[in-house]
Wavefront OBJ file of the C-alpha trace (Angstrom):
o trace
v 55.809 20.475 36.361
v 57.081 19.112 39.687
v 59.128 16.440 37.920
v 60.579 19.129 35.646
v 61.582 21.230 38.666
v 63.188 18.172 40.252
v 65.135 17.516 37.031
v 66.337 21.129 36.931
v 67.478 20.982 40.553
v 69.368 17.759 39.865
v 71.016 19.318 36.794
v 72.089 22.343 38.847
v 73.518 20.154 41.606
v 75.486 18.090 39.081
v 76.621 21.016 36.907
v 77.934 23.084 39.813
v 79.167 20.305 42.109
v 76.672 21.260 44.806
v 76.888 17.825 46.398
v 76.258 19.421 49.795
v 72.699 20.102 48.558
v 69.818 17.823 47.686
v 66.916 18.814 45.443
v 64.813 19.228 48.588
v 67.285 21.855 49.849
v 66.586 24.118 46.857
v 63.327 26.018 47.141
v 61.483 26.242 43.821
v 61.219 30.024 44.148
v 64.583 30.772 45.766
v 66.671 33.239 43.759
v 69.421 31.400 41.927
v 71.818 34.367 41.878
v 71.504 35.927 45.336
v 73.315 34.987 48.500
v 70.027 34.323 50.281
v 69.148 31.861 47.513
v 71.325 29.298 45.768
v 74.216 31.760 45.470
v 75.237 31.234 41.856
v 77.029 34.001 39.939
v 76.866 35.455 36.422
v 79.408 32.960 35.068
v 77.147 30.199 36.364
v 74.270 31.719 34.367
v 76.185 30.989 31.171
v 76.748 27.407 32.268
v 73.056 27.007 33.128
v 72.196 28.194 29.643
v 74.540 25.635 28.094
v 73.203 22.807 30.259
v 69.580 23.692 29.472
v 70.254 23.966 25.738
v 71.884 20.535 25.708
v 69.370 18.786 27.948
v 66.111 20.386 26.770
v 67.076 21.742 23.315
v 66.166 25.135 24.738
v 66.425 28.198 22.525
v 68.064 31.028 24.437
v 68.940 34.326 22.824
v 71.234 36.912 24.380
v 68.980 39.777 23.309
v 65.882 38.404 25.083
v 64.975 41.148 27.558
v 63.241 38.589 29.791
v 66.310 36.383 30.237
v 67.029 37.660 33.744
v 63.433 36.886 34.691
v 63.621 33.389 33.133
v 66.780 32.578 35.102
v 65.466 33.951 38.422
v 64.543 30.610 40.046
v 63.912 26.930 39.427
v 60.218 27.748 38.960
v 60.918 30.378 36.312
v 63.319 28.039 34.474
v 60.685 25.297 34.544
v 58.094 27.697 33.117
v 60.481 28.676 30.301
v 61.266 25.058 29.450
v 57.591 24.030 29.587
v 56.537 26.910 27.329
v 59.225 26.106 24.745
v 58.384 22.398 24.833
v 54.696 23.219 24.375
v 55.482 25.510 21.429
v 57.735 22.879 19.847
v 55.015 20.249 20.216
v 52.450 22.551 18.606
v 54.764 23.257 15.662
v 55.498 19.548 15.265
v 51.794 18.654 15.336
v 50.971 21.358 12.802
v 53.742 20.158 10.503
v 52.610 16.535 10.701
v 48.996 17.401 9.815
v 50.093 19.664 6.972
v 48.214 22.714 8.188
l 1 2 3 4 5 6 7 8 9 10 11 12 13 14 15 16 17 18 19 20 21 22 23 24 25 26 27 28 29 30 31 32 33 34 35 36 37 38 39 40 41 42 43 44 45 46 47 48 49 50 51 52 53 54 55 56 57 58 59 60 61 62 63 64 65 66 67 68 69 70 71 72 73 74 75 76 77 78 79 80 81 82 83 84 85 86 87 88 89 90 91 92 93 94 95 96 97 98 99
């Protein structure tokens, strides 16, 4: 999971031109959308969604009531990505065995 968090931090830095930050500067649990965290805004949330969908083939739905929770921090994004990748792997394995 640490490599996934590092990837997410790097994607955020690149997507939002945060070249003044390094991945080490972003705490895994820092709020992404508060001034005492990374300081992104609601428009940035849309961009994060687009970046994550492209990079991780993430399925994000606007009516998911947990979306705010998923986008809270790097750790919560990593958990979302890991859970969707795990589910996709399980579906793929089931399909390949014909069960």
